[in-house]
N, C-alpha and C positions, 0 to 999 in steps of 0.2 A: 459427371457429377452435377448435382443440383445447386450446390453452393460451395465456395472455397472460403474457409474461415482463416483469418490471419491476424497477427498482431504486428505492431510496428517497432518492436524492440530488437536491436541487433547488438550482441555482445561485442562484436568487432569494432563498434563505434563508441564503446563505453569504457574509457580508460580506468575509471574508478572501480567498476565491477571486475575488470580484468585483474586488478590488484587484489580485490577482496575474494573473488571467485566463489560466490555463494548463489549460483543461478538455480531457478526453479521453473518447471514447466508452467505454461499458461493455464491454470486451473479453470478460469472462466470459460475459455474457448473449449476446453475438454468437457466441461459440463454441457455446453451448447451442442457439441458434436454428439455426445451420448444421447441427449434428449431428442435431437432431430432424427438421428438414426432410428430411434425407437418409434418415431412417427412415420418411418418409411422414407425419409429423405436421404439421398446419396450425398455424403459429406466428405470433403478432403480438408486437411488442416495444413497450413503453412506455418511452421514454427521457425521464426527467424533468429532465435537465440544464437545458434551456432552457424548461421548462414549469413548471406550478404544481401543488400538491397537488389543487386543484380540477379541473384537467384530467384527472388520473387518476380521480377520482371520477366525472366525467362520462363517461369512456370505459367504465368497468365498468358503469355504469348503462345506457349505450347498447348496448354489445356483448354484455353478459351472458355472458362467457366461462365455460365449465364449470370451468376450473382457472386459478388465478392463481399464478404462481411469482415470489417476491420475493427479491432478493438483499439481505442485511442485514449491516451491520457496526455496531460500537458507536456511531459518530458519526451513523448514519442511523436508529437504532432508533426514535426517537420518531415520525418520519414513517412508518416501516414499520408501527408499531402502528396508526396511523390507517388506513393502506392495507389492513391486514388486516380491520379493522372494515368499511370501505367494500366490500371484496370479498365479505365474508360477507353483507352486506345485499343485495348483488346476486345472491346465490344461488350463489356460486362456492366450490369447495374451494380451500384455500390451502396451498401448499407453500413452505417457506422454505429458503434456502440461504445460503452465505456463512460468514465466520469466526466470527460471534457466536452464532448459534442453537444449535450443537451443545453449548455449555457452559451454556446457559440454556434447555434444551429445555422443561422444565416450565413456565417462565414464558411462553414463546412459545406453547405449546399452550394454556395458560390464557387467553391473549389472543385465541385464536380460530384459530390455525394448526391444520391437520389433520395435516400431516406435515412433519418436518424432514429435509432431506437433509444427510448428514454426509460431507464430503469432496468429491471431484470429482463434478460433477452429470450429465455426459453419459450414461453407461451407466445409472446409477441412475434418472435421470428417465425415460429411454426405457422402462425396465421398469416404472416406477411408474404411468405414465399409463394403460396398458391396464387395470391393476388398479383404478385410481380410476374408470375408465369403467364397470366392472361394478357398482360400488357394494357389492362384497363385501369387507369389511374383513379377513376371514381370510387373504386373499391377501397382505396386507402383511407377514406373518411370513416369507414366502419371498423377500423383496427385501432384499438386503444394503445396509447403509449408510444406514439411516433410523431415525428415532425417531417414535413416535406413542403415543397413549393406548390402553392395553389395555382389555379389558372390565371389569377391576376398578378402572379409573381410574388405575392406575399408568403410568409412562412405560416403554414397551417400546423397547429398543434392539437392533436386529438386528446380526449380525456385520458387521465393516467390509467395505466394498466394495473390490475390487482396483483399484489404480491402473492407468491406461492405460499399458501398457509402451511402445508405439511411438507417440509422439504425431504422427508423420508421417501416421498413418492418419486423423487428424482433418481435416475440411475447414477451409479458411480461415474466419475470422470473417465472419459475414454482415453486412458493413458497409452493405449496401443497406437494411437494416432501420432505420437511423437516418439523421439528416440530417448526414452528414459535412461537406458544404460549410459548414454553419453553424458547426461547430467551427473549420474553417479560417478562416472570416471573423472569428471571435472572436480567434484568434491574430494574424491579419494586422492587424486594426485596432489591437491593443494593442502587438504586438511587431514588426510589419513582415514577418513570415513565417508561413506555415502549417505545422503539424506533424500528422502521422498516427502513431499508436502501433501497435506490434506486439510480439510476444514471440517469442523463439527457444528458450525452454525453460520448463519448469514446475518450481517448487519451488526450495529452497535446501538444500544438503547440510551447512550449518554448524550450530553448536549454541548460538548466543547464547541465554542463558537467558531473555531477556525477549521473544523473538520467537514469535509464534503460527504454528503449522503445521497448523491445523485443516482446511484445504482440500486442500493438495497433500502433506501429510505431510512427513517429513524425507527428501525425495527430490530428485533433480535429473535431469530427463529432457530431453535436448536433441533438437531437431529437426535434420534433416540440413541442411548448408549449402545444398544445392540447393533444398530445400523453402522455406527462408527467402528465398533469392534470388528464387524464383518469386513469392513473396508481395510482395516489394519491387517487382518488375516490375509486378505487377498494380496495386499502390497508385499507382505513378508513372503508369501508363497511364490510370487512372480518375480520380485526384484531383489530380495535378500539385502535390504539396506541395513546399515549399521545403526541408523538413527532415523527419526521422523521430525518434521517441523509442522506444528499445528499453526496453520496460517490464518486462524481466526483474527478478526479485529481485536477481540478480547476473549481469551480462553479462560475457562474455569471461574466464570463470574457467578454461576448459579451453584450454590453449595450442594444442594441435593443431587443435581445432575453429576457434579464432579465426583462425589462419593460413590454414586451408583456406577459411573463409568470405571472408576478405579476397581470396584468389586468385580465388574464384568471382565475386565482384562485379567485380573488375578485368577478368576475362575477358569479362563482360557489359557492361563500360564503364558500370557503375552506381556513382555516388558521390554520396551525399546527406549533408549535414551532420547530425549527430545528437548527442544526449546519452544517457548511460547511467549505471547504478549498477554499481560493481564492487568487488572486494576488493583492497586494497593489495598483499598478498603474492602475488597472481596476475599482477601487472603487471611483467614483465621487459622487457628491451630489445626483444625480438622482438614481444611483444604490444603494446607501446607503438607500435612502428613500424607494426604492422598496424592499430591504431586510427587512426593518421594516414592510412594508405592508404584506410581505410573512410570517412573524412571526419569523424572525431570532433572536436567542438568543446569538449566538457566532460565530464569524468568525475566523478561523485559518489562519494565514499568515506565509508563509515560509520566515521568515526574514533572517535566517541562520547566519548572522553576523552583527555586527555594524561597521565593517571595510569595507569601500568602495573598498579598494584595493582587498580584498578577494572576494567581490561580483562580481567585474569585472573579476577576475580570474575564478570564477565559471560560467561566462557568464549568470548571473542572469537577466541582462537587467532591473535593478531597482536601485534606489538610496536609501540610508539610510534615507534621508530626506522625500522621498515619502512614505516610510513605516510609519514614524512617523505621517505624515499628515493624511494618511488613518486611522491609528489607532485612532487618535483623532476624526476624522470624525465619525467613528463608535461609539465610546464611548459617544460622544455628543448625539447620538440618543438612548442610552441605550443598545447598542449591546456590549457584552463582546468581548474582543480581546484575542485570544490565539496565541502564537508564537512558531515556531519551530526554534531552534538554533542548528547549526552544528559546532561541535568542531573538531579540528584536520585536517582540509583541508590542503593540501600540502603547505608548506612554512608559515603556521600560526605562529606568534610569540607572545610574551607577550604583545606587544603594540596592536595587533589585539584583544586580549582578553580584554584588558582594554577598547578598543573602544566599544566592545560588551557590557561590563558591563555598560558603560556610556549610550549606546543606550537603554538598558533595563530600566535604571533609568529614562531617559527622556521620553520614550514611555509609561512606566508603564503598561505593559499588565496585564490582570487579571490572566493569567497563562502562563508560558512558559515551554517548554520541550526541553531537550538537547539530542543530539545523537553524537556519535563519528563517523566521516566519515570513510568509507572503500571503496576501489576501486572495483566496480562491473564490471566483465568482459563484454566487449561489449560496454562500455561507453567511451567517449573521455577522461574522467578522468583516467580510467584504462590505456588507451594507453599512456597517459602522464607520468604515474609513473610505468609502467609495469616492468622496469628494477630494481625497488626497492621493489617490492612486495615480501613479504616472507610469505609462508604458514607454520604455526606452527603445523599443524595436517594433517594426510592423507586426501585425498579428501573425502572419505566416511564419515569422522567424522567432517568435517570442517564447521564452522559457521563464521559469520562476525567477531567474536572475534579472530579467528585464522588467519585473513589476516591483516598483519601489514606492515608498511612502514619503511624501514631502515632510521635511522636519525630522526624519529619522536619520541616525548616523549612517554613513556610507559603509559599504561592505568591508573595506580595509579595517574599520573599527572592530567589526565582528571577528575578523581574522585574528586581531590582537586579543580580543576577548577570549576566543577559544584557547589560544596558546597560554594566556594568563591563567585560565581555569585549570588547564592541564598541569601547568607548572606548579600552581598552588596546591593542587591535590597531591601531586607527586611529592612535593616538598613535605607535606603533612605525613604522607606514608613513610617517607624516609625518616622523618622525626620519630614516628611511632616505632619504627623498626630499628632505631638506633643507628641509622646510616646517614644522618644529616651532615652535609658538608658545606663548605663555603661556596663551592661552585653551584650547588643546587640553590642556595640562598640568593646569590647574585643574579642567576638567570631569571628567577622569579621576579626579583625586584626590578630588573630592567624592563620586563614585560609590563609590569604595573605602571611604570613611568611612561611607556609608549602608549598604553591605554589611556592615561590621563591626557596626553597630547591629542589622541585621536578623537576625543569627545568634544573638542572645542569647535566653535562655530564653522570654520572653513570645511570641516568634515561632514557637515550636515547636507542631506539631500535637499534640492531646491526644485 
């Protein structure tokens, strides 16, 4: 092989995902594999999802690939660092990509990486591999979109690489490089149906201050409806899934595209149930009807908060009322609504939390998930709070839980807040359904009391 592509995620190390069991193949690597193979590059893919870190070590020792490319994010960093060391021991050059390495290039290079790819990988990696094959490092300066150690030991960053303008020119992801049936079996055994993921666009055009855009930039490049429909047909013919997952950052945000895509699938008599993530303000009656036509079962909305003050601070460009309207519009059509709620954004207070609880009661999503915000390097949010960011672990061991803000409540507070929100929303549902009991009321009240204790000064980060 010319290159071994790998990611650093292992399901066997992820207790939360083992409980949820909604795994998906690494689409980014599969796009890279397909693109490089079309350029005549011999590619192998190590998909660690159902394997172990020892399996990767055994593979590089056995195959001795000249180059190993590893996709890395903050949550997979610790495994990636071990994979870098294992690859170097096997004599490979190591190239890293993904959202985390560009903002920590010096650390990853110190850990043994030879080159960091910044942004989209297809064009950059296809130019980089011939250069690495010659062993002449001076050629690296002529490749856009990379970082590496210069002769003086400093980090050299070349000019940014151009984004691929027409993503219809990309081949479909090389799903034959991984064991897709095993993913389907995992879904079917837990949920009763199998799901295959695909994307219809790259990037997000919105400006949320906490969101990283280190791979696709602040762009939104859509595939044509015909191209996406062709891929859906191929997926159905090859894998026979019961559902699909549109893994776009934001699906169906262009009204004309959505209506055209729905018409294209209807013309082909293709209708697969699916879930997606979208924006509340982009879902009007026509888009909602198109989602029904396409087979949508659930739309996930990044509601984030019920406090308009916080939404404005996040630069979300949406109102709380618009979220409620879109949720109601979807539910009237039989589409479930999921919501993402972000706790702990800078300057959040108890009134903001109360507003979020009231928002959840009034919106009544079918399910909502909460996360605690953390500042991602390279985002406007990070720059805003950088002087208060405290890392509680060395860089090599650091996860999102180790990045905290001085003056913000500690994590136990947010544990109470999650439980309080859940109890309050459930209490409201019981009330509306006529199933309100004393036990429900007392459980919620107790959590509210503990939340009040948790926000006092001893619970603040210092």
